[in-house]
C-alpha positions in Angstrom: -0.4 -0.1 0.0 1.4 3.4 -1.0 1.1 6.4 2.2 2.8 8.9 1.0 0.0 11.1 -0.2 -3.3 9.5 1.7 -5.0 11.3 -1.4 -3.1 9.5 -3.5 -2.6 6.1 -2.0 -3.4 2.9 -3.4 -3.8 -1.0 -2.7 -2.9 -3.5 -5.2 -3.2 -0.4 -8.2 -6.8 0.5 -7.4 -6.7 4.0 -5.1 -8.1 3.7 -1.9 -10.0 6.7 -2.6 -12.0 4.6 -4.9 -11.7 1.3 -2.5 -13.2 3.4 0.9 -15.9 4.9 -0.9 -17.3 1.5 -2.8 -16.9 -0.2 1.0 -18.6 2.7 2.5 -21.7 2.2 0.1 -22.0 -1.7 0.2 -21.6 -1.3 4.2 -23.8 1.5 4.4 -26.4 -0.6 2.2 -26.0 -3.8 3.7 -25.6 -2.5 7.4 -29.7 -0.9 7.5 -30.9 -3.9 6.0 -28.8 -6.7 8.0 -29.5 -4.8 11.5 -33.7 -4.3 10.9 -33.8 -8.3 9.6 -32.2 -9.3 13.0 -34.5 -7.2 14.9 -37.8 -8.6 13.0 -36.6 -12.1 11.8 -38.1 -15.2 13.8 -36.9 -15.1 17.2 -34.5 -18.1 18.5 -36.2 -20.5 21.3 -34.3 -18.5 24.0 -35.5 -15.2 23.0 -34.5 -12.2 20.7 -30.9 -10.9 21.1 -30.6 -8.1 23.6 -29.0 -4.8 21.6 -26.9 -4.0 24.8 -24.9 -7.2 24.4 -24.6 -6.0 20.7 -23.5 -2.6 21.4 -21.2 -3.8 23.6 -19.7 -6.6 21.3 -19.1 -4.1 18.7 -16.8 -1.9 20.5 -15.0 -4.5 21.3 -14.5 -5.7 17.5 -13.4 -2.1 16.5 -11.0 -1.7 19.6 -9.2 -5.1 18.9 -9.1 -3.9 14.9 -8.1 -0.3 15.3 -5.9 -1.5 18.1 -4.2 -3.6 15.0 -3.8 -1.1 12.7 -2.7 1.6 15.2 0.2 -0.9 16.1 1.0 -1.6 12.6 1.2 2.0 11.4 3.6 2.6 14.3 5.7 -0.3 13.4 6.4 1.0 9.6 7.3 4.4 11.3 9.6 2.9 13.9 11.5 1.0 11.2 12.4 -2.7 11.0 15.0 -2.3 13.8 12.3 -1.2 16.7 11.2 -4.0 18.8 7.2 -4.7 19.1 7.9 -3.8 22.8 8.9 -0.5 22.0 6.3 0.1 19.2 3.5 -1.4 21.7 4.8 1.4 24.3 4.7 4.3 21.9 1.0 3.3 20.9 0.0 2.9 24.6 1.8 6.3 25.6 -0.2 8.1 22.5 -3.4 6.4 23.6 -3.3 7.6 26.8 -2.0 10.8 26.7 -3.5 13.0 30.1 -5.7 14.7 27.8 -7.1 11.5 26.1 -9.9 11.3 28.7 -12.0 14.3 26.8 -12.8 11.5 24.5 -15.2 9.9 27.0 -18.0 12.5 26.1 -18.0 11.6 22.2 -17.6 7.8 23.3 -20.6 7.8 25.1 -22.7 9.7 22.8 -21.8 7.9 20.2 -22.4 4.6 22.5 -26.1 5.6 22.9 -26.1 6.6 19.5 -26.2 3.3 18.3 -28.4 2.0 20.8 -30.7 4.0 19.4 -29.8 2.9 16.0 -31.1 -0.8 17.4 -34.1 0.9 18.4 -34.9 3.1 15.6 -34.0 0.1 12.6 -36.6 -2.0 15.0 -39.9 0.0 14.5 -38.8 1.3 10.9 -38.2 0.4 7.5 -34.4 0.2 6.1 -35.3 2.7 3.6 -37.3 4.6 5.6 -34.5 5.1 8.4 -31.8 6.0 5.8 -33.8 8.6 4.5 -34.7 10.1 8.2 -31.0 9.4 8.9 -29.7 12.1 7.2 -31.4 14.7 9.3 -27.7 14.4 11.1 -26.5 16.6 8.5 -28.6 19.0 9.8 -27.8 18.5 13.8 -24.2 18.7 12.6 -24.3 22.0 11.0 -26.3 23.7 13.8 -24.2 22.4 16.5 -20.8 23.7 13.7 -22.7 27.3 14.2 -23.5 27.4 17.8 -20.4 25.4 19.0 -17.7 26.3 16.8 -18.8 29.6 15.7 -18.9 28.8 12.0 -21.2 30.3 9.1 -22.8 29.1 6.5 -23.5 29.9 3.4 -27.0 30.9 2.2 -26.8 27.8 -0.2 -26.1 25.7 2.8 -29.3 27.1 4.7 -31.4 26.2 1.6 -30.1 23.0 1.4 -31.1 22.2 5.2 -34.3 23.7 5.0 -35.0 21.1 2.2 -33.4 18.4 3.8 -35.7 18.6 6.6 -38.9 19.3 4.1 -37.6 15.9 2.7 -37.4 14.4 5.8 -41.0 15.4 6.7 -42.5 14.6 3.3 -40.9 10.8 4.4 -42.7 10.9 7.4 -46.1 11.8 6.1 -48.7 8.2 6.4 -49.4 6.4 3.5 -52.4 4.3 3.1 -50.1 1.3 2.2 -48.2 1.7 5.3 -49.4 -1.1 7.3 -49.8 -3.6 4.4 -46.0 -2.8 3.5 -45.8 -4.2 7.4 -47.5 -7.1 6.7 -46.1 -8.1 3.7 -42.7 -7.5 5.3 -43.7 -10.2 7.9 -44.9 -12.2 5.4 -41.6 -12.1 3.8 -39.8 -13.0 6.6 -41.7 -16.6 7.1 -41.5 -17.2 3.5 -37.8 -17.0 4.2 -37.8 -18.9 6.8 -40.3 -21.8 5.9 -37.7 -22.1 3.0 -34.9 -22.2 5.1 -36.2 -24.7 7.8 -38.6 -26.7 5.4 -41.7 -25.6 7.6 -44.9 -25.1 6.6 -47.8 -23.0 7.0 -49.8 -25.1 9.3 -46.7 -26.4 11.7 -47.6 -26.3 15.8 -45.3 -23.6 16.8 -46.6 -21.1 14.2 -48.6 -18.8 16.8 -44.9 -18.2 18.1 -44.1 -15.9 15.4 -47.0 -14.5 15.2 -46.8 -12.2 18.2 -46.7 -8.5 19.4 -42.8 -8.6 19.2 -43.2 -8.3 15.1 -45.3 -5.5 15.2 -43.6 -2.0 14.4 -44.2 1.5 16.3 -43.2 4.0 13.6 -43.6 6.6 16.2 -40.8 5.6 18.8 -39.1 4.6 15.3 -39.0 8.4 14.0 -38.2 9.8 17.9 -35.0 7.5 18.3 -33.9 8.4 14.7 -34.3 12.5 16.0 -32.6 11.5 19.1 -29.6 9.8 17.4 -29.2 12.1 14.8 -28.9 15.1 17.5 -26.4 12.9 19.5 -24.7 11.8 16.4 -24.2 15.9 15.5 -23.3 17.0 18.7 -20.6 13.8 19.4 -18.9 14.9 15.6 -18.6 19.1 16.5 -17.5 18.0 19.8 -14.7 15.5 18.6 -13.4 18.2 16.1 -13.2 20.7 18.8 -11.4 18.7 21.1 -9.0 17.4 18.7 -8.0 20.8 17.0 -4.3 21.0 17.6 -3.4 17.6 18.4 -1.4 15.4 16.3 -2.7 11.6 17.5 -2.8 9.7 14.2 -6.5 8.7 13.0 -6.0 5.2 14.1 -4.9 6.0 17.6 -8.1 8.2 18.0 -10.4 5.2 17.2 -8.4 3.3 19.5 -9.5 5.9 22.1 -13.3 6.4 21.1 -13.6 2.2 20.9 -11.7 2.0 24.6 -14.0 4.7 26.4 -17.3 3.1 24.5 -16.1 0.0 26.6 -17.2 1.5 29.7 -20.6 3.3 29.1 -21.7 0.3 26.6 -20.9 -2.2 29.6 -21.8 -0.9 33.0 -24.6 1.3 31.5 -26.4 -0.8 28.8 -25.1 -4.4 29.9 -24.5 -4.1 34.0 -27.9 -1.8 34.3 -30.1 -2.0 31.8 -30.1 -5.8 30.7 -28.2 -7.2 33.6 -31.2 -9.2 35.1 -32.2 -10.7 32.0 -28.6 -11.6 30.8 -28.3 -13.3 34.0 -31.3 -15.5 33.8 -31.0 -16.2 29.8 -27.4 -15.3 29.4 -25.1 -12.7 26.8 -25.2 -14.5 23.7 -28.5 -15.8 24.1 -30.3 -15.3 20.3 -27.0 -15.0 18.6 -27.0 -16.6 15.2 -24.9 -15.6 11.9 -27.2 -12.7 11.0 -27.1 -11.1 14.4 -23.3 -11.4 14.7 -23.4 -10.4 10.6 -24.7 -7.1 11.5 -22.6 -6.6 14.7 -19.4 -7.2 12.4 -20.6 -4.4 9.9 -21.4 -1.8 12.7 -18.0 -2.6 14.0 -16.8 -2.1 10.2 -18.4 1.4 9.7 -16.8 3.1 11.8 -13.6 2.1 10.5 -14.7 2.7 7.2 -15.7 6.1 7.9 -12.7 6.8 9.2 -10.8 5.2 5.7 -13.3 7.7 4.0 -11.8 11.3 6.0 -8.4 9.9 5.0 -8.1 9.0 1.7 -11.6 10.5 0.3 -13.5 14.1 1.1 -16.3 15.0 2.6 -18.5 15.3 -1.2 -17.5 11.7 -2.3 -18.8 10.9 1.3 -21.8 12.2 0.9 -22.1 10.7 -2.3 -21.5 7.2 -1.4 -24.1 7.7 1.1 -26.3 8.9 -1.0 -26.1 6.0 -3.4 -26.1 3.4 -0.4 -30.0 5.2 0.3 -30.8 4.0 -3.1 -29.4 0.8 -2.9 -31.3 0.3 0.4 -35.0 1.4 -1.4 -34.3 -1.2 -3.9 -33.3 -4.0 -1.4 -35.9 -3.1 0.7 -38.5 -3.4 -2.5 -37.2 -7.2 -3.3 -36.6 -8.4 0.3 -39.1 -6.9 2.7 -41.4 -6.2 -0.4 -41.4 -2.1 1.0 -44.2 -0.3 -1.1 -42.6 2.9 -2.4 -45.6 5.9 -1.4 -45.6 9.3 -3.6 -44.7 10.8 -0.3 -41.6 8.4 0.1 -40.3 9.1 -4.0 -40.7 13.1 -3.6 -39.5 13.1 0.3 -36.2 10.7 -0.6 -35.6 13.1 -3.6 -35.4 16.0 -1.8 -33.6 14.5 0.9 -30.6 13.5 -2.0 -31.0 16.9 -3.7 -30.6 18.3 -0.4 -27.7 16.4 0.9 -25.4 17.1 -2.9 -26.4 20.6 -2.7 -25.1 20.8 1.2 -21.7 19.3 -0.1 -21.2 21.2 -3.1 -21.4 24.0 -1.2 -18.7 23.1 0.7 -16.5 22.3 -2.6 -16.7 25.7 -3.7 -13.6 27.5 -3.0 -13.0 31.3 -2.7 -11.8 33.0 -5.6 -7.8 32.5 -5.6 -6.3 35.7 -7.6 -2.9 34.7 -9.1 -0.6 36.7 -7.7 1.0 39.6 -10.7 4.2 38.1 -12.5 7.3 39.5 -10.6 9.0 41.8 -12.7 12.5 40.8 -13.1 14.7 44.3 -12.9 18.7 45.2 -13.5 20.6 47.9 -12.8 20.4 49.3 -16.7 22.0 52.8 -15.2 25.6 53.3 -13.9 26.0 55.5 -10.7 26.9 58.4 -13.0 25.1 57.8 -16.0 24.9 60.6 -18.2 22.6 58.9 -20.7 19.8 60.5 -22.4 16.3 59.1 -21.8 15.9 58.1 -25.4 18.5 55.3 -24.6 16.3 53.9 -21.5 15.1 50.4 -21.6 11.6 50.3 -20.3 11.6 49.4 -16.2 9.2 49.5 -13.7 11.2 49.5 -11.0 12.8 53.6 -11.4 14.7 53.0 -8.3 17.2 50.4 -10.3 18.3 53.2 -11.9 20.4 54.3 -9.4 22.2 51.1 -9.0 20.8 49.6 -6.5 17.9 46.4 -7.1 14.7 47.3 -6.0 13.2 44.9 -3.4 9.6 46.0 -5.2 8.3 46.5 -8.4 6.9 50.0 -8.3 5.5 52.1 -11.1 6.7 55.6 -11.7 4.8 58.6 -10.3 5.2 60.5 -12.8 7.5 61.8 -16.3 9.7 64.2 -13.9 10.2 61.6 -11.2 11.7 58.9 -14.4 13.8 61.5 -15.9 15.2 62.6 -12.1 16.2 58.7 -11.6 17.8 58.6 -15.0 19.9 61.3 -14.4 18.3 63.7 -17.0 16.6 67.2 -16.4 13.4 68.3 -18.2 13.3 70.6 -20.7 10.3 72.1 -19.1 
């Protein structure tokens, strides 16, 4: 991998920018679909898995992966002669600097955001969640203005208004909403029946028709709004804390993952679901789908970090927009999601607002090229008695005295020009 210039880095001849963007698009699309399915699929005999354990395992996996990458990154900097203990000590000292505790706040906020994502996907279809979750652009912008003192252009304010309007249109009730939900559940049961060979009259069918498969749209929408607010606050605070620091991208991710372990375990696992875990077990309800959802969520933070390092914000928003479209198509195919006219109009407005916001970010102030430097050379001897008619044009008349001027200045008047040339004017 070529890493001299992050923007030009490549892996096996493929630019890392393209790899990170394609991976982000696939990850964003697949994550929500898998998370949604893991929450509405038929539960195991021991019951459905607890989301607090999934959030904790997500942070454990992310911490392990980021620690390994940070170690490899530092090892490449130290060179082959450095021992693994020296490299590990360097990474440890970087991760646990005196001011590293400041990352505990955004880490706790990100943990809560991940927990709310599970609540949201449990009560909203994947396509609606993807569109509504773009409200994090609005919350991030508002916190940037209030906490960082940034100023937004008129185009960005317009894009934020359009974004809010688009999300509101998507949330408008449609007559086919209930039918879509029932169709999704019937599709889930059909997939299950194909995989397990069950018929529609098997003895335990009543267990799959319980209220746990019912989705509450209001709870899902509230969870998304709170998650977007937390996402914006955590992102802006994270940026404010890290200004002026020299920590690498992977060290920052190790710090975030490490400090996320504490709220995920003590608040989620021990306090919220401690009694249930003691009764049922930590990994009750886990299967391949659940582990895949956890792995994809852990991969998400790493892929976003790669996009920040190798791509830019415009490309990242473009990848997000493509993932929204893919999620909608997949929801129609796998969950028989019904695309209403409200959803079509609202999602189109959201996609346009996302493009408009990132396009405003790409515009740079007009840079005026500096004037070409004038080459000056002393063309007059110090005791010059030559006539002005023999002079070559020179924009720096001070050079007529035999000294090279540090700047280029135009003669103010012919009289001054004649004076510098040692010539008296007839007038």
